[in-house]
C-alpha positions as CSV (number, residue, x, y, z in Angstrom):
1,M,0.0,0.0,0.0
2,S,1.3,3.5,-0.9
3,T,2.5,5.8,1.8
4,A,2.5,8.9,-0.4
5,K,1.6,12.0,1.6
6,K,-0.5,14.6,-0.2
7,E,-0.4,18.3,1.0
8,Y,-3.8,19.4,2.2
9,K,-4.4,23.1,2.7
10,R,-7.6,22.3,4.5
11,I,-8.7,18.9,5.8
12,T,-12.3,17.9,4.9
13,V,-14.3,14.7,5.3
14,K,-13.3,13.8,1.8
15,S,-9.6,14.3,2.6
16,L,-9.8,11.5,5.3
17,V,-11.4,9.1,2.8
18,D,-8.7,10.0,0.3
19,M,-6.0,9.3,3.0
20,K,-7.4,5.9,3.6
21,S,-7.5,5.0,-0.1
22,T,-3.8,6.1,-0.5
23,G,-2.6,4.5,2.7
24,E,-1.7,7.8,4.4
25,K,-2.3,7.5,8.2
26,I,-4.6,10.1,9.8
27,S,-3.4,12.0,12.9
28,M,-6.0,13.1,15.5
29,L,-5.6,14.9,18.8
30,T,-8.0,16.5,21.2
31,A,-8.1,20.2,22.0
32,Y,-10.5,22.2,24.2
33,D,-9.2,25.8,24.1
34,Y,-7.9,28.4,21.6
35,T,-4.2,28.4,22.7
36,M,-3.8,24.6,22.6
37,A,-5.8,24.3,19.4
38,K,-3.6,26.9,17.7
39,I,-0.5,24.7,18.5
40,V,-2.2,21.5,17.5
41,D,-3.3,22.9,14.2
42,S,0.0,24.5,13.4
43,A,1.8,21.2,14.0
44,G,-0.1,19.6,11.1
45,V,-2.5,17.4,13.0
46,D,-5.3,16.3,10.6
47,V,-8.3,16.1,12.9
48,I,-9.0,18.0,16.2
49,L,-11.5,16.3,18.4
50,V,-13.3,18.6,20.9
51,G,-13.9,15.6,23.1
52,D,-16.2,15.2,26.0
53,S,-13.0,14.2,27.7
54,A,-12.9,17.9,28.6
55,S,-15.1,16.7,31.5
56,N,-12.0,14.9,32.9
57,V,-9.0,16.9,31.9
58,M,-10.5,20.4,32.0
59,A,-13.1,20.2,34.7
60,G,-11.8,17.3,36.9
61,H,-14.8,15.1,36.7
62,E,-14.3,11.3,37.2
63,T,-16.3,10.5,34.0
64,T,-17.3,12.2,30.8
65,L,-21.0,12.2,31.8
66,P,-21.3,15.6,33.6
67,I,-20.3,17.9,30.7
68,T,-23.2,19.7,29.2
69,L,-24.1,20.7,25.6
70,D,-23.5,24.4,26.4
71,Q,-20.1,23.6,27.8
72,M,-19.2,21.5,24.7
73,I,-20.3,24.5,22.5
74,Y,-18.1,26.8,24.5
75,H,-15.0,24.6,24.1
76,A,-15.7,24.0,20.4
77,S,-16.1,27.7,19.7
78,S,-12.8,28.4,21.3
79,V,-11.1,25.7,19.2
80,I,-12.7,26.8,15.9
81,R,-11.3,30.3,16.3
82,A,-7.8,28.9,16.2
83,I,-8.0,26.6,13.2
84,D,-6.6,27.1,9.7
85,R,-6.2,23.5,8.5
86,A,-7.6,20.8,10.7
87,L,-11.0,19.2,10.5
88,V,-12.8,19.9,13.9
89,V,-15.1,17.2,15.2
90,V,-17.2,17.7,18.4
91,D,-18.5,15.1,20.7
92,L,-22.3,15.2,21.4
93,P,-22.3,14.9,25.2
94,F,-24.1,12.3,27.2
95,G,-27.9,12.8,27.3
96,S,-28.0,15.0,24.2
97,Y,-28.8,12.3,21.6
98,Q,-29.5,8.9,23.1
99,S,-33.2,9.1,23.9
100,D,-34.7,10.9,21.0
101,P,-33.6,11.3,17.3
102,K,-35.2,14.8,17.3
103,E,-33.3,15.8,20.4
104,A,-30.1,14.4,18.7
105,L,-30.7,16.6,15.7
106,R,-31.4,19.7,17.8
107,S,-28.1,19.1,19.7
108,A,-26.1,18.6,16.6
109,I,-27.6,21.7,15.0
110,R,-26.7,23.8,18.0
111,I,-23.1,22.6,17.9
112,M,-22.7,23.4,14.2
113,K,-24.5,26.8,14.3
114,E,-23.1,28.1,17.6
115,S,-19.5,26.8,17.4
116,G,-18.8,26.6,13.7
117,A,-17.7,23.0,14.0
118,H,-17.2,20.8,10.9
119,A,-18.7,17.5,12.2
120,V,-20.1,15.7,15.3
121,K,-19.2,12.4,16.9
122,L,-21.7,10.0,18.6
123,E,-21.0,6.9,20.7
124,G,-22.8,3.7,19.9
125,G,-24.0,1.4,17.2
126,R,-27.4,0.0,16.2
127,E,-29.1,1.6,19.3
128,I,-28.5,5.1,18.0
129,K,-29.0,4.5,14.3
130,E,-32.1,6.6,14.0
131,S,-30.3,9.6,15.7
132,I,-27.4,9.3,13.3
133,K,-29.8,9.2,10.3
134,R,-31.7,12.2,11.5
135,I,-28.4,14.2,11.8
136,L,-27.1,13.1,8.5
137,N,-30.3,14.0,6.8
138,A,-29.8,17.6,7.9
139,G,-26.4,17.6,6.1
140,I,-24.2,17.3,9.3
141,P,-21.2,15.0,9.0
142,V,-21.1,12.3,11.6
143,M,-18.2,10.3,13.0
144,G,-19.1,7.1,14.9
145,H,-17.5,5.6,18.0
146,L,-17.4,1.9,18.9
147,G,-15.6,-0.4,21.4
148,L,-15.1,1.2,24.7
149,T,-17.7,4.0,24.8
150,P,-16.9,6.1,28.0
151,Q,-20.5,7.6,28.1
152,S,-21.7,4.0,28.9
153,I,-19.2,3.4,31.7
154,Y,-21.8,2.6,34.2
155,K,-23.3,-0.1,31.9
156,F,-19.9,-1.7,31.4
157,G,-18.7,-1.1,35.0
158,T,-15.1,-0.8,33.9
159,Y,-12.7,0.8,31.4
160,T,-11.3,-2.6,30.4
161,V,-10.7,-3.8,26.8
162,R,-14.0,-4.4,24.9
163,A,-15.0,-7.1,22.3
164,K,-12.6,-9.8,23.5
165,E,-15.4,-12.3,23.3
166,E,-16.6,-13.6,19.9
167,E,-20.2,-12.5,20.2
168,E,-19.3,-8.9,21.1
169,A,-16.6,-8.8,18.4
170,E,-19.1,-9.9,15.7
171,Q,-21.6,-7.3,16.9
172,L,-18.9,-4.6,16.7
173,I,-18.1,-5.5,13.1
174,K,-21.8,-5.4,12.3
175,D,-22.2,-2.0,13.9
176,A,-19.2,-0.7,12.0
177,K,-20.7,-1.8,8.7
178,M,-24.1,-0.3,9.7
179,L,-22.4,3.0,10.5
180,E,-20.8,3.0,7.1
181,R,-24.1,2.2,5.4
182,T,-25.9,4.8,7.3
183,G,-23.4,7.4,6.1
184,C,-20.8,8.1,8.9
185,F,-17.6,9.4,7.3
186,A,-15.3,7.7,9.9
187,I,-15.3,5.6,13.1
188,V,-13.3,5.8,16.3
189,L,-12.5,2.4,17.8
190,E,-11.5,2.6,21.4
191,K,-9.7,-0.1,23.4
192,I,-10.3,-3.3,21.4
193,P,-8.0,-6.1,20.3
194,A,-5.6,-5.1,17.5
195,E,-6.6,-8.0,15.3
196,L,-10.3,-7.1,15.6
197,A,-9.5,-3.5,14.7
198,R,-7.7,-4.8,11.6
199,K,-10.8,-6.7,10.5
200,V,-13.0,-3.7,11.0
201,A,-10.6,-1.4,9.0
202,E,-10.5,-3.9,6.2
203,S,-14.2,-4.5,6.1
204,V,-15.3,-0.9,5.6
205,S,-14.3,1.8,3.1
206,I,-14.4,4.7,5.6
207,P,-11.5,5.6,7.9
208,I,-11.0,3.8,11.2
209,I,-9.3,5.9,13.9
210,G,-7.9,3.9,16.8
211,I,-7.2,4.7,20.4
212,G,-5.9,1.5,22.1
213,A,-6.8,-0.4,19.0
214,G,-3.4,-1.3,17.6
215,P,-1.5,-0.2,14.4
216,H,-3.7,-1.8,11.7
217,V,-6.2,1.0,11.5
218,D,-6.3,4.2,9.3
219,G,-5.2,6.7,12.0
220,Q,-4.7,7.3,15.7
221,V,-6.1,9.6,18.3
222,L,-4.9,10.6,21.8
223,V,-5.9,13.1,24.4
224,V,-3.4,16.0,24.0
225,H,-2.9,16.4,27.8
226,D,-2.0,12.8,28.1
227,M,0.5,12.6,25.1
228,L,2.2,15.8,26.3
229,G,2.5,14.5,29.8
230,M,0.5,17.2,31.5
231,T,-1.5,14.5,33.2
232,H,0.5,11.9,35.1
233,E,-2.0,9.7,36.9
234,F,-3.4,8.1,33.8
235,N,-1.1,5.3,32.4
236,P,-2.9,3.0,30.0
237,R,-0.8,0.7,27.8
238,F,-1.8,2.5,24.6
239,L,-0.5,5.9,25.8
240,R,2.8,7.2,24.5
241,R,4.0,10.3,26.3
242,Y,6.0,12.5,24.0
243,L,6.9,15.0,26.8
244,N,6.8,15.2,30.5
245,L,5.2,18.6,30.9
246,Y,3.8,17.9,34.3
247,E,7.4,17.8,35.7
248,D,8.7,20.6,33.5
249,M,5.8,22.9,34.3
250,T,6.0,22.1,38.0
251,N,9.7,22.9,38.1
252,A,9.2,26.1,36.2
253,M,6.5,27.3,38.6
254,K,8.6,26.4,41.6
255,Q,11.5,28.4,40.1
256,Y,9.1,31.4,39.6
257,V,8.0,31.2,43.3
258,S,11.6,31.1,44.4
259,D,12.5,34.1,42.2
260,V,9.6,36.1,43.5
261,K,10.4,35.3,47.1
262,S,14.1,36.1,46.7
263,L,13.4,39.4,44.8
264,D,15.2,38.0,41.7
265,F,12.1,38.6,39.6
266,P,11.6,41.1,38.2
267,N,15.2,42.2,37.5
268,E,16.3,45.6,36.0
269,N,15.7,44.4,32.5
270,E,12.2,43.3,33.3
271,Q,10.8,46.7,34.5
272,Y,9.9,50.0,32.9
């Protein structure tokens, strides 16, 4: 398979499908604010996910469930103002789409109109099919999400690897094919066996983005605070930390405190 890399001035839904067809892997990171999004976009990341993981890393909640639609729109609006190149996908938060397709459409429309986002992401398979169809019929691009779906954590009871058993694995493949048929432009697969992720990626024509799903998919996504090492308590096997900003930032702040206390800051060159 080719590994040729095409230069994209602006990433679109079609760009991602093209990347899959040419074998170019898709890079995806989260962002929740203007400053971080500006850095992520300028680094050449293809897709920025305004994830409901903001509930954890920005607000300190134990799960993704508490974050509201208004809060997601606030974060998405901040990110959109920073973007020149990346495709921005926004999570529909828990409770905004599961119970009623009409409510799902209203939620998606609010995100698109009030934030300027490019697409929305929903967790689940056959049980949310009608919500996805309603959103797609309004012309809003939808990214799916299968495997470990954090909004369903209390149903699963744990964040362990999903679809290890044959029955669940078969259902996941069926759900992936259903999401493709329904019209989703891509699917995130979270925390499933690598060989199952390979089967899914090979069985559909739309891009499969993995997180804890091995190397045989069409792209990868991580939470930016985790890959930069700003968080340090979270240590899943799939996470590669590219920096240790928790330690670097802590040391810098300690040095600042010391400099202020000792009257070293500000010095003569740092005053008017």
